Structure formats: C-alpha cells, structure tokens
C-alpha positions as CSV (number, residue, x, y, z in Angstrom):
1,M,0.3,-18.7,64.1
2,K,1.3,-15.3,66.4
3,I,0.6,-14.5,69.4
4,L,0.6,-10.9,71.3
5,V,3.2,-10.6,74.2
6,E,0.7,-8.2,75.9
7,D,-2.3,-10.8,76.3
8,I,0.1,-13.9,77.7
9,K,-0.9,-14.5,80.7
10,A,0.5,-16.2,84.1
11,L,-2.4,-19.1,84.0
12,P,-1.9,-21.5,81.0
13,T,-3.7,-20.5,77.9
14,H,-4.6,-23.9,75.3
15,K,-5.1,-23.4,71.7
16,T,-5.5,-26.2,68.8
17,F,-4.3,-24.9,65.2
18,E,-3.2,-26.1,61.8
19,E,0.2,-25.0,60.7
20,E,0.5,-24.6,57.0
21,V,3.2,-26.9,55.8
22,E,4.0,-24.4,52.5
23,T,7.5,-22.8,54.3
24,L,8.5,-26.8,55.2
25,N,8.0,-28.1,51.7
26,R,10.0,-25.0,50.1
27,L,12.9,-26.0,52.9
28,Y,12.9,-29.7,51.7
29,A,12.8,-29.0,48.0
30,R,15.9,-27.0,47.8
31,G,18.2,-29.7,47.5
32,E,19.0,-32.3,45.0
33,I,17.4,-35.1,46.9
34,T,13.8,-34.8,48.5
35,E,13.3,-36.5,51.6
36,Y,9.8,-35.4,52.6
37,R,6.6,-34.1,51.0
38,F,4.1,-32.4,53.3
39,L,0.3,-33.1,52.2
40,S,-1.7,-31.5,54.6
41,P,-1.6,-28.7,57.2
42,Q,0.2,-30.3,61.0
43,L,-1.9,-30.0,63.8
44,V,-0.6,-28.1,66.7
45,T,-1.9,-28.4,70.4
46,I,-0.1,-25.8,72.6
47,S,-0.1,-24.2,75.9
48,Y,1.5,-21.0,77.2
49,Y,2.0,-19.3,80.3
50,R,4.0,-16.3,81.4
51,S,6.2,-16.5,84.5
52,A,8.2,-13.0,84.8
53,E,9.5,-12.3,81.6
54,D,10.1,-15.9,80.2
55,I,7.1,-17.2,78.7
56,F,6.8,-21.1,78.8
57,F,5.4,-23.2,76.2
58,S,4.7,-27.0,75.4
59,G,2.4,-29.0,73.6
60,K,2.5,-31.7,70.6
61,V,2.7,-31.3,66.8
62,E,1.7,-33.9,64.3
63,G,0.3,-34.5,61.3
64,D,0.4,-36.9,57.9
65,L,3.3,-36.9,55.0
66,Y,5.3,-38.6,52.1
67,G,8.9,-40.0,53.2
68,F,11.4,-41.1,50.1
69,C,13.0,-44.1,51.4
70,A,17.0,-43.8,51.6
71,R,17.4,-47.1,50.0
72,C,14.9,-48.0,47.5
73,L,13.9,-44.2,46.8
74,E,10.0,-45.2,46.8
75,E,7.6,-43.1,48.3
76,Y,5.9,-44.1,51.4
77,P,3.2,-42.5,54.3
78,L,4.3,-41.6,57.4
79,H,2.6,-40.6,60.2
80,M,4.7,-37.8,62.5
81,T,4.1,-36.9,66.1
82,R,6.2,-35.0,68.8
83,E,5.5,-33.7,71.9
84,F,7.6,-30.4,72.6
85,A,8.4,-27.7,75.5
86,F,10.7,-24.6,75.0
87,V,11.1,-21.2,76.8
88,L,11.3,-18.0,75.5
89,S,13.5,-15.0,77.5
90,P,13.0,-11.5,76.5
91,Q,15.6,-10.0,74.2
92,R,18.4,-8.1,75.7
93,T,20.9,-5.4,74.3
94,F,23.8,-4.5,76.3
95,G,25.1,-1.7,74.2
96,R,28.6,-3.4,74.3
97,E,29.8,-6.6,73.0
98,V,29.4,-9.7,75.6
99,A,30.2,-13.5,75.7
100,L,27.5,-15.9,75.6
101,T,28.0,-18.5,78.2
102,R,27.0,-22.2,77.2
103,D,23.6,-21.6,79.0
104,D,23.1,-18.1,77.1
105,L,23.2,-20.1,73.7
106,A,20.4,-22.4,75.1
107,L,18.2,-20.0,75.0
108,S,15.7,-19.0,72.6
109,F,14.7,-15.4,72.4
110,Y,11.5,-13.2,71.7
111,G,11.3,-9.4,70.8
112,G,8.7,-6.9,69.9
113,K,4.8,-7.1,71.2
114,E,4.3,-10.7,68.6
115,I,5.7,-13.9,68.8
116,D,5.7,-16.1,65.6
117,L,5.3,-19.5,66.8
118,S,5.9,-20.8,63.1
119,P,9.4,-20.9,63.1
120,F,9.7,-23.1,66.5
121,I,6.7,-25.4,65.1
122,H,8.8,-26.0,62.2
123,E,12.0,-26.6,64.2
124,Q,9.9,-29.2,66.1
125,V,8.6,-31.1,62.7
126,V,12.2,-31.2,61.5
127,L,13.3,-32.9,65.0
128,A,10.5,-35.2,64.6
129,L,11.6,-36.5,61.6
130,P,13.9,-39.9,61.0
131,T,17.0,-38.5,60.0
132,H,17.3,-41.8,57.3
133,P,13.8,-42.3,56.5
134,L,12.9,-45.8,55.3
135,C,9.7,-47.6,54.0
136,R,10.0,-50.3,56.2
137,E,13.3,-51.6,58.4
138,E,13.6,-54.5,55.9
139,C,14.3,-52.6,52.6
140,K,16.2,-54.3,50.3
141,G,17.4,-51.0,48.6
142,L,18.4,-50.9,45.0
143,C,20.8,-52.8,43.0
144,P,24.1,-50.7,43.2
145,R,24.8,-52.0,39.6
146,C,21.7,-52.1,37.4
147,G,19.8,-49.7,40.1
148,T,16.6,-52.7,40.2
149,N,14.5,-52.3,43.1
150,L,15.3,-55.3,45.0
151,N,11.9,-55.3,47.1
152,L,10.2,-55.7,43.7
153,E,12.5,-57.9,41.9
154,Q,15.4,-59.9,41.5
155,C,17.9,-58.6,39.0
156,G,20.6,-60.6,36.9
157,C,23.6,-59.0,38.7
158,R,26.7,-61.1,40.4
C-alpha cells in the first residue's frame, strides 16, 4: 500500500486493505528452519494524519497463518493480531556528518513523494509473532534420543 505524501491531511484518514504475504513467506523461508507460513493476505486497518511535517499512523494488522512448533516440529494454525502506532518524520540531509542522538535512532523517516507502508506492516507482523512458537503450552516435544513425537506416542527410550 502506497500513499502520496501530498494527500495526507491534518484530519485523519481511515483505510482498510489487505497486505500480501509473499515477502513475509520469503523472509521466513530463507533460513534452514521455517517457523511460520502465511496463507492469506493480512487485513490492515489504518488511520493516518499529518501534524506539520510528521505523519502519524495507528491501526491493527491481523491474519491467519501456520506456525511450526519449536518442541514437536508439527505445523499448527495460528491467528495473529497486533495494534500499532508509529510516526514518520521527513528525511533531512545535513550536508555533513552529524552524530545521531538516542531519540534520533528511535525515529522512522520518509522521503520522496509517496510512502510505501508494506515494510512498516511487515515489521508489525514480525513483532506480533511468538519468538518461541508452541502448538500448545503442554507440548511434550520430541524424544531427544529417537525423535518420536511424545504427544502422539510413548517411545521405548530410557
């Protein structure tokens, strides 16, 4: 989703759109372990407005996906919801090196005539996902010796 900067006014604008998941699936398919698989576009509800040059965004992203349990390696369905808020400030060029303050490092910037919201939405989705996905809290995992899924059967190992 791209928004023209000149179309952003002082009064809030509300939009709902679907964010495609190909980029997220590629992100999680890079490593040897794929923890998540996104099935359908993520639903995004967003409001935005301008105050001077800063642009304020708030909203919610939600959708269905599959996670891979960190204990038993089984795939399980998962619903993700995350509310978010962020501010974008215009990029500035100073013409010389400037030391950034801690506050500067917390800022996000925009430049050009349009803002592509996809990277910001993808960031919110990644932040909403569990860091240690579990199919259920009481998951018994795999036997460390023979690899049997202990949720399904008992193994003969000691």
